All heavy atoms as a GROMACS GRO file, in nm:
protein
  595
    1MET      N    1   0.084  -0.118   0.000
    1MET     CA    2   0.000   0.000   0.000
    1MET      C    3   0.089   0.125   0.000
    1MET      O    4   0.186   0.133   0.072
    1MET     CB    5  -0.091   0.001   0.124
    1MET     CG    6  -0.171   0.128   0.136
    1MET     SD    7  -0.258   0.148   0.292
    1MET     CE    8  -0.410   0.069   0.253
    2SER      N    9   0.054   0.220  -0.081
    2SER     CA   10   0.130   0.344  -0.086
    2SER      C   11   0.082   0.440   0.022
    2SER      O   12  -0.028   0.427   0.074
    2SER     CB   13   0.116   0.408  -0.224
    2SER     OG   14  -0.018   0.441  -0.248
    3ARG      N   15   0.168   0.536   0.053
    3ARG     CA   16   0.134   0.636   0.153
    3ARG      C   17   0.123   0.773   0.089
    3ARG      O   18   0.195   0.805  -0.004
    3ARG     CB   19   0.243   0.644   0.260
    3ARG     CG   20   0.249   0.526   0.350
    3ARG     CD   21   0.348   0.549   0.461
    3ARG     NE   22   0.480   0.572   0.405
    3ARG     CZ   23   0.584   0.613   0.476
    3ARG    NH1   24   0.572   0.638   0.604
    3ARG    NH2   25   0.701   0.630   0.420
    4LEU      N   26   0.035   0.854   0.143
    4LEU     CA   27   0.024   0.995   0.107
    4LEU      C   28   0.090   1.073   0.219
    4LEU      O   29   0.050   1.064   0.334
    4LEU     CB   30  -0.123   1.035   0.092
    4LEU     CG   31  -0.152   1.182   0.064
    4LEU    CD1   32  -0.093   1.222  -0.071
    4LEU    CD2   33  -0.301   1.207   0.068
    5ILE      N   34   0.196   1.147   0.185
    5ILE     CA   35   0.268   1.227   0.283
    5ILE      C   36   0.245   1.374   0.248
    5ILE      O   37   0.277   1.417   0.138
    5ILE     CB   38   0.418   1.194   0.284
    5ILE    CG1   39   0.438   1.045   0.310
    5ILE    CG2   40   0.490   1.279   0.388
    5ILE    CD1   41   0.581   0.998   0.296
    6CYS      N   42   0.188   1.449   0.341
    6CYS     CA   43   0.155   1.590   0.317
    6CYS      C   44   0.230   1.679   0.414
    6CYS      O   45   0.230   1.656   0.534
    6CYS     CB   46   0.005   1.612   0.333
    6CYS     SG   47  -0.093   1.521   0.215
    7PHE      N   48   0.294   1.781   0.359
    7PHE     CA   49   0.362   1.883   0.438
    7PHE      C   50   0.286   2.014   0.417
    7PHE      O   51   0.231   2.037   0.310
    7PHE     CB   52   0.507   1.900   0.391
    7PHE     CG   53   0.589   1.777   0.408
    7PHE    CD1   54   0.598   1.684   0.306
    7PHE    CD2   55   0.658   1.755   0.525
    7PHE    CE1   56   0.674   1.570   0.321
    7PHE    CE2   57   0.735   1.641   0.542
    7PHE     CZ   58   0.743   1.548   0.439
    8GLY      N   59   0.283   2.099   0.517
    8GLY     CA   60   0.215   2.226   0.498
    8GLY      C   61   0.195   2.303   0.626
    8GLY      O   62   0.254   2.272   0.730
    9ASP      N   63   0.108   2.400   0.617
    9ASP     CA   64   0.080   2.490   0.728
    9ASP      C   65  -0.050   2.452   0.798
    9ASP      O   66  -0.091   2.336   0.797
    9ASP     CB   67   0.078   2.634   0.679
    9ASP     CG   68  -0.028   2.656   0.570
    9ASP    OD1   69  -0.107   2.563   0.543
    9ASP    OD2   70  -0.030   2.765   0.512
   10SER      N   71  -0.116   2.550   0.858
   10SER     CA   72  -0.238   2.523   0.934
   10SER      C   73  -0.352   2.472   0.847
   10SER      O   74  -0.439   2.400   0.895
   10SER     CB   75  -0.282   2.649   1.010
   10SER     OG   76  -0.297   2.758   0.922
   11PHE      N   77  -0.352   2.509   0.718
   11PHE     CA   78  -0.454   2.459   0.627
   11PHE      C   79  -0.439   2.308   0.609
   11PHE      O   80  -0.538   2.234   0.611
   11PHE     CB   81  -0.442   2.531   0.492
   11PHE     CG   82  -0.552   2.499   0.397
   11PHE    CD1   83  -0.682   2.539   0.422
   11PHE    CD2   84  -0.526   2.429   0.281
   11PHE    CE1   85  -0.784   2.510   0.333
   11PHE    CE2   86  -0.628   2.399   0.192
   11PHE     CZ   87  -0.757   2.440   0.218
   12THR      N   88  -0.317   2.260   0.595
   12THR     CA   89  -0.290   2.117   0.584
   12THR      C   90  -0.319   2.046   0.715
   12THR      O   91  -0.376   1.937   0.718
   12THR     CB   92  -0.144   2.093   0.542
   12THR    OG1   93  -0.121   2.160   0.418
   12THR    CG2   94  -0.112   1.946   0.528
   13PHE      N   95  -0.283   2.108   0.827
   13PHE     CA   96  -0.309   2.052   0.960
   13PHE      C   97  -0.458   2.045   0.989
   13PHE      O   98  -0.505   1.952   1.054
   13PHE     CB   99  -0.240   2.139   1.066
   13PHE     CG  100  -0.254   2.089   1.206
   13PHE    CD1  101  -0.166   1.995   1.258
   13PHE    CD2  102  -0.355   2.136   1.289
   13PHE    CE1  103  -0.178   1.948   1.388
   13PHE    CE2  104  -0.368   2.092   1.419
   13PHE     CZ  105  -0.280   1.998   1.469
   14GLY      N  106  -0.533   2.143   0.940
   14GLY     CA  107  -0.676   2.148   0.966
   14GLY      C  108  -0.712   2.235   1.085
   14GLY      O  109  -0.817   2.217   1.147
   15HIS      N  110  -0.626   2.332   1.115
   15HIS     CA  111  -0.651   2.421   1.229
   15HIS      C  112  -0.786   2.490   1.213
   15HIS      O  113  -0.821   2.539   1.107
   15HIS     CB  114  -0.541   2.526   1.239
   15HIS     CG  115  -0.560   2.621   1.351
   15HIS    ND1  116  -0.537   2.584   1.481
   15HIS    CD2  117  -0.602   2.749   1.354
   15HIS    CE1  118  -0.564   2.687   1.559
   15HIS    NE2  119  -0.603   2.788   1.484
   16GLY      N  120  -0.863   2.493   1.319
   16GLY     CA  121  -0.994   2.557   1.319
   16GLY      C  122  -1.109   2.462   1.291
   16GLY      O  123  -1.224   2.499   1.309
   17LEU      N  124  -1.079   2.342   1.248
   17LEU     CA  125  -1.185   2.243   1.226
   17LEU      C  126  -1.228   2.185   1.361
   17LEU      O  127  -1.153   2.190   1.459
   17LEU     CB  128  -1.136   2.134   1.130
   17LEU     CG  129  -1.111   2.185   0.987
   17LEU    CD1  130  -1.044   2.077   0.903
   17LEU    CD2  131  -1.239   2.231   0.922
   18PRO      N  132  -1.349   2.129   1.369
   18PRO     CA  133  -1.406   2.089   1.500
   18PRO      C  134  -1.318   1.998   1.585
   18PRO      O  135  -1.318   2.012   1.708
   18PRO     CB  136  -1.535   2.017   1.462
   18PRO     CG  137  -1.572   2.071   1.329
   18PRO     CD  138  -1.442   2.103   1.260
   19ASP      N  139  -1.243   1.908   1.524
   19ASP     CA  140  -1.164   1.814   1.606
   19ASP      C  141  -1.024   1.866   1.639
   19ASP      O  142  -0.943   1.793   1.693
   19ASP     CB  143  -1.156   1.677   1.538
   19ASP     CG  144  -1.094   1.682   1.401
   19ASP    OD1  145  -1.092   1.789   1.338
   19ASP    OD2  146  -1.047   1.575   1.354
   20THR      N  147  -0.996   1.993   1.610
   20THR     CA  148  -0.867   2.051   1.648
   20THR      C  149  -0.884   2.168   1.745
   20THR      O  150  -0.791   2.244   1.766
   20THR     CB  151  -0.788   2.099   1.525
   20THR    OG1  152  -0.862   2.202   1.459
   20THR    CG2  153  -0.759   1.985   1.430
   21GLN      N  154  -1.000   2.182   1.803
   21GLN     CA  155  -1.026   2.292   1.895
   21GLN      C  156  -0.980   2.256   2.035
   21GLN      O  157  -1.014   2.151   2.089
   21GLN     CB  158  -1.176   2.326   1.898
   21GLN     CG  159  -1.230   2.371   1.764
   21GLN     CD  160  -1.164   2.498   1.716
   21GLN    OE1  161  -1.152   2.596   1.789
   21GLN    NE2  162  -1.117   2.496   1.594
   22ASP      N  163  -0.900   2.344   2.095
   22ASP     CA  164  -0.862   2.326   2.234
   22ASP      C  165  -0.987   2.339   2.321
   22ASP      O  166  -1.084   2.403   2.283
   22ASP     CB  167  -0.759   2.431   2.277
   22ASP     CG  168  -0.626   2.417   2.202
   22ASP    OD1  169  -0.600   2.309   2.148
   22ASP    OD2  170  -0.551   2.516   2.199
   23THR      N  171  -0.984   2.278   2.439
   23THR     CA  172  -1.097   2.282   2.531
   23THR      C  173  -1.061   2.369   2.651
   23THR      O  174  -0.952   2.356   2.707
   23THR     CB  175  -1.133   2.140   2.578
   23THR    OG1  176  -1.155   2.058   2.464
   23THR    CG2  177  -1.257   2.140   2.664
   24PHE      N  178  -1.154   2.457   2.690
   24PHE     CA  179  -1.132   2.548   2.802
   24PHE      C  180  -1.238   2.525   2.909
   24PHE      O  181  -1.352   2.490   2.879
   24PHE     CB  182  -1.138   2.693   2.754
   24PHE     CG  183  -1.031   2.727   2.656
   24PHE    CD1  184  -1.050   2.707   2.519
   24PHE    CD2  185  -0.909   2.777   2.698
   24PHE    CE1  186  -0.951   2.736   2.428
   24PHE    CE2  187  -0.809   2.807   2.608
   24PHE     CZ  188  -0.829   2.787   2.472
   25ASP      N  189  -1.199   2.549   3.037
   25ASP     CA  190  -1.296   2.538   3.144
   25ASP      C  191  -1.370   2.672   3.160
   25ASP      O  192  -1.348   2.765   3.083
   25ASP     CB  193  -1.230   2.494   3.275
   25ASP     CG  194  -1.127   2.592   3.329
   25ASP    OD1  195  -1.124   2.709   3.282
   25ASP    OD2  196  -1.049   2.554   3.418
   26ASP      N  197  -1.458   2.683   3.261
   26ASP     CA  198  -1.538   2.803   3.282
   26ASP      C  199  -1.456   2.927   3.314
   26ASP      O  200  -1.500   3.039   3.292
   26ASP     CB  201  -1.640   2.779   3.394
   26ASP     CG  202  -1.743   2.674   3.356
   26ASP    OD1  203  -1.766   2.654   3.235
   26ASP    OD2  204  -1.800   2.612   3.448
   27GLN      N  205  -1.335   2.908   3.368
   27GLN     CA  206  -1.249   3.021   3.401
   27GLN      C  207  -1.157   3.061   3.284
   27GLN      O  208  -1.076   3.151   3.297
   27GLN     CB  209  -1.161   2.988   3.523
   27GLN     CG  210  -1.238   2.984   3.654
   27GLN     CD  211  -1.317   2.855   3.671
   27GLN    OE1  212  -1.273   2.749   3.629
   27GLN    NE2  213  -1.435   2.865   3.730
   28GLY      N  214  -1.168   2.991   3.172
   28GLY     CA  215  -1.086   3.024   3.055
   28GLY      C  216  -0.952   2.954   3.052
   28GLY      O  217  -0.867   2.987   2.970
   29ASN      N  218  -0.932   2.858   3.141
   29ASN     CA  219  -0.808   2.782   3.143
   29ASN      C  220  -0.814   2.669   3.041
   29ASN      O  221  -0.913   2.597   3.034
   29ASN     CB  222  -0.782   2.723   3.282
   29ASN     CG  223  -0.772   2.831   3.387
   29ASN    OD1  224  -0.701   2.929   3.369
   29ASN    ND2  225  -0.845   2.814   3.496
   30CYS      N  226  -0.709   2.655   2.966
   30CYS     CA  227  -0.704   2.547   2.866
   30CYS      C  228  -0.687   2.414   2.938
   30CYS      O  229  -0.592   2.395   3.014
   30CYS     CB  230  -0.589   2.571   2.769
   30CYS     SG  231  -0.587   2.452   2.633
   31ILE      N  232  -0.780   2.321   2.916
   31ILE     CA  233  -0.773   2.192   2.984
   31ILE      C  234  -0.738   2.079   2.886
   31ILE      O  235  -0.708   1.969   2.929
   31ILE     CB  236  -0.904   2.160   3.058
   31ILE    CG1  237  -1.025   2.166   2.965
   31ILE    CG2  238  -0.923   2.253   3.176
   31ILE    CD1  239  -1.156   2.123   3.028
   32LYS      N  240  -0.745   2.107   2.759
   32LYS     CA  241  -0.708   2.005   2.660
   32LYS      C  242  -0.653   2.076   2.537
   32LYS      O  243  -0.719   2.159   2.476
   32LYS     CB  244  -0.830   1.922   2.620
   32LYS     CG  245  -0.799   1.816   2.514
   32LYS     CD  246  -0.925   1.743   2.473
   32LYS     CE  247  -0.897   1.656   2.352
   32LYS     NZ  248  -1.018   1.616   2.285
   33VAL      N  249  -0.528   2.044   2.503
   33VAL     CA  250  -0.464   2.100   2.385
   33VAL      C  251  -0.458   1.992   2.278
   33VAL      O  252  -0.408   1.883   2.302
   33VAL     CB  253  -0.321   2.150   2.417
   33VAL    CG1  254  -0.252   2.201   2.291
   33VAL    CG2  255  -0.326   2.257   2.524
   34VAL      N  256  -0.513   2.023   2.162
   34VAL     CA  257  -0.515   1.927   2.052
   34VAL      C  258  -0.384   1.938   1.975
   34VAL      O  259  -0.346   2.047   1.934
   34VAL     CB  260  -0.635   1.953   1.959
   34VAL    CG1  261  -0.632   1.859   1.840
   34VAL    CG2  262  -0.765   1.939   2.034
   35GLN      N  263  -0.316   1.825   1.957
   35GLN     CA  264  -0.188   1.826   1.888
   35GLN      C  265  -0.187   1.729   1.770
   35GLN      O  266  -0.080   1.693   1.723
   35GLN     CB  267  -0.076   1.791   1.985
   35GLN     CG  268  -0.061   1.895   2.094
   35GLN     CD  269   0.052   1.863   2.189
   35GLN    OE1  270   0.109   1.756   2.187
   35GLN    NE2  271   0.085   1.957   2.273
   36HIS      N  272  -0.303   1.688   1.724
   36HIS     CA  273  -0.310   1.597   1.611
   36HIS      C  274  -0.381   1.664   1.495
   36HIS      O  275  -0.471   1.746   1.516
   36HIS     CB  276  -0.382   1.467   1.648
   36HIS     CG  277  -0.523   1.491   1.694
   36HIS    ND1  278  -0.628   1.509   1.608
   36HIS    CD2  279  -0.574   1.504   1.819
   36HIS    CE1  280  -0.739   1.530   1.677
   36HIS    NE2  281  -0.709   1.528   1.806
   37PRO      N  282  -0.344   1.632   1.372
   37PRO     CA  283  -0.412   1.692   1.256
   37PRO      C  284  -0.559   1.650   1.251
   37PRO      O  285  -0.597   1.545   1.300
   37PRO     CB  286  -0.336   1.636   1.137
   37PRO     CG  287  -0.205   1.591   1.191
   37PRO     CD  288  -0.231   1.549   1.332
   38SER      N  289  -0.638   1.732   1.187
   38SER     CA  290  -0.782   1.706   1.177
   38SER      C  291  -0.813   1.594   1.079
   38SER      O  292  -0.752   1.583   0.973
   38SER     CB  293  -0.854   1.833   1.130
   38SER     OG  294  -0.990   1.806   1.106
   39LYS      N  295  -0.912   1.514   1.116
   39LYS     CA  296  -0.959   1.410   1.023
   39LYS      C  297  -1.046   1.470   0.914
   39LYS      O  298  -1.086   1.401   0.821
   39LYS     CB  299  -1.034   1.301   1.099
   39LYS     CG  300  -1.161   1.347   1.166
   39LYS     CD  301  -1.227   1.233   1.241
   39LYS     CE  302  -1.353   1.282   1.311
   39LYS     NZ  303  -1.415   1.176   1.390
   40TYR      N  304  -1.077   1.600   0.925
   40TYR     CA  305  -1.158   1.668   0.824
   40TYR      C  306  -1.073   1.753   0.728
   40TYR      O  307  -1.128   1.813   0.636
   40TYR     CB  308  -1.261   1.759   0.892
   40TYR     CG  309  -1.351   1.687   0.987
   40TYR    CD1  310  -1.344   1.709   1.124
   40TYR    CD2  311  -1.443   1.592   0.942
   40TYR    CE1  312  -1.426   1.642   1.213
   40TYR    CE2  313  -1.526   1.524   1.030
   40TYR     CZ  314  -1.516   1.550   1.164
   40TYR     OH  315  -1.598   1.483   1.251
   41ALA      N  316  -0.945   1.763   0.752
   41ALA     CA  317  -0.856   1.842   0.666
   41ALA      C  318  -0.839   1.772   0.531
   41ALA      O  319  -0.857   1.651   0.519
   41ALA     CB  320  -0.721   1.862   0.733
   42TRP      N  321  -0.798   1.850   0.430
   42TRP     CA  322  -0.789   1.796   0.294
   42TRP      C  323  -0.699   1.674   0.282
   42TRP      O  324  -0.732   1.584   0.204
   42TRP     CB  325  -0.749   1.906   0.195
   42TRP     CG  326  -0.609   1.955   0.206
   42TRP    CD1  327  -0.563   2.062   0.276
   42TRP    CD2  328  -0.494   1.897   0.144
   42TRP    NE1  329  -0.428   2.075   0.263
   42TRP    CE2  330  -0.383   1.974   0.181
   42TRP    CE3  331  -0.474   1.786   0.061
   42TRP    CZ2  332  -0.253   1.946   0.139
   42TRP    CZ3  333  -0.345   1.758   0.019
   42TRP    CH2  334  -0.236   1.837   0.058
   43PRO      N  335  -0.586   1.662   0.355
   43PRO     CA  336  -0.504   1.540   0.338
   43PRO      C  337  -0.579   1.414   0.379
   43PRO      O  338  -0.568   1.310   0.312
   43PRO     CB  339  -0.383   1.564   0.428
   43PRO     CG  340  -0.373   1.713   0.436
   43PRO     CD  341  -0.516   1.760   0.441
   44SER      N  342  -0.656   1.423   0.486
   44SER     CA  343  -0.732   1.306   0.532
   44SER      C  344  -0.839   1.268   0.432
   44SER      O  345  -0.858   1.149   0.402
   44SER     CB  346  -0.794   1.336   0.669
   44SER     OG  347  -0.864   1.224   0.717
   45LEU      N  348  -0.910   1.368   0.381
   45LEU     CA  349  -1.014   1.339   0.282
   45LEU      C  350  -0.956   1.280   0.155
   45LEU      O  351  -1.009   1.184   0.099
   45LEU     CB  352  -1.093   1.467   0.251
   45LEU     CG  353  -1.162   1.532   0.371
   45LEU    CD1  354  -1.228   1.663   0.330
   45LEU    CD2  355  -1.262   1.438   0.434
   46LEU      N  356  -0.842   1.333   0.109
   46LEU     CA  357  -0.778   1.281  -0.011
   46LEU      C  358  -0.728   1.138   0.009
   46LEU      O  359  -0.744   1.053  -0.078
   46LEU     CB  360  -0.661   1.371  -0.052
   46LEU     CG  361  -0.586   1.332  -0.178
   46LEU    CD1  362  -0.679   1.330  -0.299
   46LEU    CD2  363  -0.470   1.428  -0.201
   47SER      N  364  -0.671   1.110   0.125
   47SER     CA  365  -0.622   0.974   0.150
   47SER      C  366  -0.736   0.873   0.156
   47SER      O  367  -0.720   0.758   0.114
   47SER     CB  368  -0.540   0.968   0.279
   47SER     OG  369  -0.621   0.984   0.393
   48GLN      N  370  -0.852   0.915   0.207
   48GLN     CA  371  -0.969   0.827   0.208
   48GLN      C  372  -1.017   0.798   0.068
   48GLN      O  373  -1.048   0.684   0.034
   48GLN     CB  374  -1.082   0.889   0.291
   48GLN     CG  375  -1.055   0.893   0.439
   48GLN     CD  376  -1.162   0.969   0.514
   48GLN    OE1  377  -1.272   0.992   0.465
   48GLN    NE2  378  -1.128   1.012   0.636
   49ILE      N  379  -1.022   0.902  -0.016
   49ILE     CA  380  -1.065   0.885  -0.154
   49ILE      C  381  -0.971   0.791  -0.229
   49ILE      O  382  -1.014   0.704  -0.304
   49ILE     CB  383  -1.074   1.021  -0.227
   49ILE    CG1  384  -1.190   1.104  -0.170
   49ILE    CG2  385  -1.089   1.003  -0.377
   49ILE    CD1  386  -1.188   1.250  -0.214
   50ARG      N  387  -0.842   0.808  -0.207
   50ARG     CA  388  -0.741   0.730  -0.278
   50ARG      C  389  -0.713   0.595  -0.212
   50ARG      O  390  -0.642   0.513  -0.269
   50ARG     CB  391  -0.612   0.810  -0.290
   50ARG     CG  392  -0.630   0.936  -0.376
   50ARG     CD  393  -0.503   1.015  -0.382
   50ARG     NE  394  -0.392   0.934  -0.426
   50ARG     CZ  395  -0.332   0.945  -0.543
   50ARG    NH1  396  -0.373   1.035  -0.628
   50ARG    NH2  397  -0.230   0.867  -0.574
   51GLY      N  398  -0.764   0.573  -0.092
   51GLY     CA  399  -0.740   0.447  -0.021
   51GLY      C  400  -0.595   0.431   0.021
   51GLY      O  401  -0.541   0.321   0.016
   52GLN      N  402  -0.535   0.540   0.065
   52GLN     CA  403  -0.394   0.538   0.104
   52GLN      C  404  -0.376   0.568   0.252
   52GLN      O  405  -0.456   0.641   0.312
   52GLN     CB  406  -0.315   0.642   0.025
   52GLN     CG  407  -0.304   0.613  -0.122
   52GLN     CD  408  -0.230   0.724  -0.193
   52GLN    OE1  409  -0.275   0.837  -0.194
   52GLN    NE2  410  -0.117   0.689  -0.252
   53GLU      N  411  -0.270   0.514   0.307
   53GLU     CA  412  -0.229   0.550   0.442
   53GLU      C  413  -0.184   0.696   0.439
   53GLU      O  414  -0.123   0.740   0.342
   53GLU     CB  415  -0.114   0.460   0.487
   53GLU     CG  416  -0.056   0.495   0.621
   53GLU     CD  417   0.069   0.415   0.653
   53GLU    OE1  418   0.100   0.318   0.580
   53GLU    OE2  419   0.136   0.452   0.749
   54LEU      N  420  -0.212   0.771   0.546
   54LEU     CA  421  -0.179   0.913   0.550
   54LEU      C  422  -0.074   0.945   0.654
   54LEU      O  423  -0.080   0.896   0.767
   54LEU     CB  424  -0.304   0.996   0.581
   54LEU     CG  425  -0.284   1.145   0.606
   54LEU    CD1  426  -0.230   1.215   0.482
   54LEU    CD2  427  -0.412   1.209   0.654
   55VAL      N  428   0.021   1.028   0.615
   55VAL     CA  429   0.113   1.092   0.708
   55VAL      C  430   0.092   1.241   0.690
   55VAL      O  431   0.132   1.298   0.588
   55VAL     CB  432   0.260   1.054   0.680
   55VAL    CG1  433   0.352   1.129   0.775
   55VAL    CG2  434   0.280   0.904   0.690
   56ASN      N  435   0.024   1.305   0.785
   56ASN     CA  436  -0.003   1.448   0.776
   56ASN      C  437   0.100   1.521   0.861
   56ASN      O  438   0.094   1.520   0.983
   56ASN     CB  439  -0.145   1.480   0.824
   56ASN     CG  440  -0.182   1.625   0.805
   56ASN    OD1  441  -0.096   1.711   0.789
   56ASN    ND2  442  -0.310   1.653   0.806
   57ALA      N  443   0.194   1.584   0.794
   57ALA     CA  444   0.300   1.657   0.863
   57ALA      C  445   0.272   1.807   0.863
   57ALA      O  446   0.364   1.888   0.871
   57ALA     CB  447   0.435   1.627   0.799
   58GLY      N  448   0.145   1.844   0.853
   58GLY     CA  449   0.108   1.985   0.860
   58GLY      C  450   0.137   2.041   0.997
   58GLY      O  451   0.127   1.970   1.097
   59SER      N  452   0.175   2.168   1.001
   59SER     CA  453   0.210   2.231   1.127
   59SER      C  454   0.147   2.370   1.132
   59SER      O  455   0.173   2.454   1.044
   59SER     CB  456   0.362   2.242   1.138
   59SER     OG  457   0.400   2.308   1.256
   60THR      N  458   0.067   2.395   1.234
   60THR     CA  459   0.001   2.524   1.247
   60THR      C  460   0.104   2.636   1.259
   60THR      O  461   0.196   2.629   1.341
   60THR     CB  462  -0.091   2.524   1.371
   60THR    OG1  463  -0.187   2.421   1.355
   60THR    CG2  464  -0.163   2.656   1.388
   61GLY      N  465   0.091   2.736   1.174
   61GLY     CA  466   0.181   2.850   1.177
   61GLY      C  467   0.313   2.830   1.105
   61GLY      O  468   0.402   2.914   1.114
   62ALA      N  469   0.327   2.720   1.032
   62ALA     CA  470   0.453   2.693   0.964
   62ALA      C  471   0.476   2.790   0.849
   62ALA      O  472   0.386   2.822   0.773
   62ALA     CB  473   0.455   2.550   0.911
   63SER      N  474   0.598   2.836   0.836
   63SER     CA  475   0.636   2.923   0.725
   63SER      C  476   0.681   2.837   0.608
   63SER      O  477   0.703   2.716   0.622
   63SER     CB  478   0.752   3.014   0.767
   63SER     OG  479   0.869   2.935   0.790
   64ASN      N  480   0.696   2.898   0.492
   64ASN     CA  481   0.745   2.824   0.376
   64ASN      C  482   0.883   2.766   0.402
   64ASN      O  483   0.913   2.654   0.361
   64ASN     CB  484   0.749   2.914   0.252
   64ASN     CG  485   0.611   2.945   0.201
   64ASN    OD1  486   0.515   2.873   0.229
   64ASN    ND2  487   0.599   3.054   0.127
   65LYS      N  488   0.967   2.842   0.472
   65LYS     CA  489   1.102   2.793   0.504
   65LYS      C  490   1.096   2.672   0.596
   65LYS      O  491   1.169   2.575   0.578
   65LYS     CB  492   1.183   2.906   0.568
   65LYS     CG  493   1.327   2.871   0.589
   65LYS     CD  494   1.404   2.991   0.639
   65LYS     CE  495   1.550   2.959   0.657
   65LYS     NZ  496   1.626   3.075   0.702
   66GLU      N  497   1.007   2.676   0.694
   66GLU     CA  498   0.992   2.562   0.786
   66GLU      C  499   0.939   2.439   0.712
   66GLU      O  500   0.985   2.328   0.735
   66GLU     CB  501   0.898   2.599   0.900
   66GLU     CG  502   0.880   2.490   1.003
   66GLU     CD  503   0.786   2.530   1.116
   66GLU    OE1  504   0.746   2.646   1.126
   66GLU    OE2  505   0.752   2.440   1.194
   67ILE      N  506   0.841   2.460   0.624
   67ILE     CA  507   0.786   2.348   0.546
   67ILE      C  508   0.894   2.287   0.458
   67ILE      O  509   0.910   2.165   0.453
   67ILE     CB  510   0.666   2.396   0.462
   67ILE    CG1  511   0.551   2.439   0.552
   67ILE    CG2  512   0.620   2.285   0.366
   67ILE    CD1  513   0.443   2.519   0.481
   68TRP      N  514   0.972   2.372   0.391
   68TRP     CA  515   1.082   2.325   0.307
   68TRP      C  516   1.181   2.244   0.390
   68TRP      O  517   1.226   2.137   0.349
   68TRP     CB  518   1.152   2.444   0.241
   68TRP     CG  519   1.275   2.406   0.164
   68TRP    CD1  520   1.281   2.355   0.038
   68TRP    CD2  521   1.409   2.414   0.210
   68TRP    NE1  522   1.411   2.332   0.003
   68TRP    CE2  523   1.492   2.368   0.107
   68TRP    CE3  524   1.467   2.457   0.330
   68TRP    CZ2  525   1.630   2.363   0.119
   68TRP    CZ3  526   1.606   2.452   0.341
   68TRP    CH2  527   1.684   2.406   0.237
   69HIS      N  528   1.214   2.293   0.510
   69HIS     CA  529   1.307   2.222   0.597
   69HIS      C  530   1.252   2.085   0.638
   69HIS      O  531   1.326   1.986   0.640
   69HIS     CB  532   1.338   2.306   0.722
   69HIS     CG  533   1.431   2.239   0.817
   69HIS    ND1  534   1.565   2.220   0.790
   69HIS    CD2  535   1.408   2.183   0.938
   69HIS    CE1  536   1.621   2.156   0.892
   69HIS    NE2  537   1.528   2.131   0.982
   70MET      N  538   1.122   2.079   0.670
   70MET     CA  539   1.061   1.951   0.707
   70MET      C  540   1.070   1.851   0.590
   70MET      O  541   1.101   1.734   0.610
   70MET     CB  542   0.914   1.970   0.746
   70MET     CG  543   0.895   2.031   0.883
   70MET     SD  544   0.722   2.031   0.939
   70MET     CE  545   0.644   2.140   0.822
   71ILE      N  546   1.043   1.899   0.469
   71ILE     CA  547   1.050   1.811   0.350
   71ILE      C  548   1.193   1.762   0.331
   71ILE      O  549   1.217   1.642   0.311
   71ILE     CB  550   1.000   1.885   0.225
   71ILE    CG1  551   0.851   1.915   0.237
   71ILE    CG2  552   1.030   1.803   0.100
   71ILE    CD1  553   0.798   2.010   0.132
   72MET      N  554   1.289   1.853   0.336
   72MET     CA  555   1.428   1.817   0.308
   72MET      C  556   1.489   1.728   0.415
   72MET      O  557   1.584   1.653   0.387
   72MET     CB  558   1.513   1.945   0.291
   72MET     CG  559   1.469   2.031   0.172
   72MET     SD  560   1.462   1.941   0.015
   72MET     CE  561   1.633   1.906  -0.012
   73SER      N  562   1.439   1.734   0.538
   73SER     CA  563   1.498   1.653   0.645
   73SER      C  564   1.421   1.524   0.672
   73SER      O  565   1.453   1.451   0.765
   73SER     CB  566   1.510   1.736   0.773
   73SER     OG  567   1.384   1.782   0.814
   74THR      N  568   1.320   1.495   0.591
   74THR     CA  569   1.244   1.372   0.607
   74THR      C  570   1.309   1.260   0.526
   74THR      O  571   1.346   1.280   0.412
   74THR     CB  572   1.098   1.391   0.559
   74THR    OG1  573   1.037   1.491   0.641
   74THR    CG2  574   1.019   1.263   0.568
   75HIS      N  575   1.324   1.146   0.590
   75HIS     CA  576   1.381   1.028   0.523
   75HIS      C  577   1.265   0.944   0.471
   75HIS      O  578   1.188   0.890   0.547
   75HIS     CB  579   1.469   0.947   0.619
   75HIS     CG  580   1.584   1.025   0.671
   75HIS    ND1  581   1.695   1.049   0.596
   75HIS    CD2  582   1.603   1.087   0.789
   75HIS    CE1  583   1.781   1.122   0.666
   75HIS    NE2  584   1.726   1.147   0.785
   76PHE      N  585   1.255   0.937   0.339
   76PHE     CA  586   1.147   0.862   0.276
   76PHE      C  587   1.186   0.717   0.256
   76PHE      O  588   1.296   0.683   0.237
   76PHE     CB  589   1.108   0.925   0.142
   76PHE     CG  590   1.054   1.063   0.157
   76PHE    CD1  591   1.135   1.174   0.140
   76PHE    CD2  592   0.920   1.084   0.187
   76PHE    CE1  593   1.085   1.302   0.154
   76PHE    CE2  594   0.869   1.212   0.200
   76PHE     CZ  595   0.953   1.321   0.183
   0.00000   0.00000   0.00000
C-alpha cells in the first residue's frame, strides 16, 4: 500500500476544524490542547478517496522555510 505524505501549514493541519479545537474550562483555562491533525482536513479526505495510508506533517503557523526544511529533512 502506498502512503500519502503531506507537508504544509495550518490549512494542511486542519486548524480551526471541529476536532482541532482546544478545550477550556469556565475560568478560561485550557484543559485540553489538541496536537493531532484534523480528520476533516484535505489530506485526510484525499487519503480516504485514494485508499492510502496518510502521514499528515502539517504544522500550524509553519512558514514556507519551515515546510521546506521539514521536507528536506524527512527520510522517505
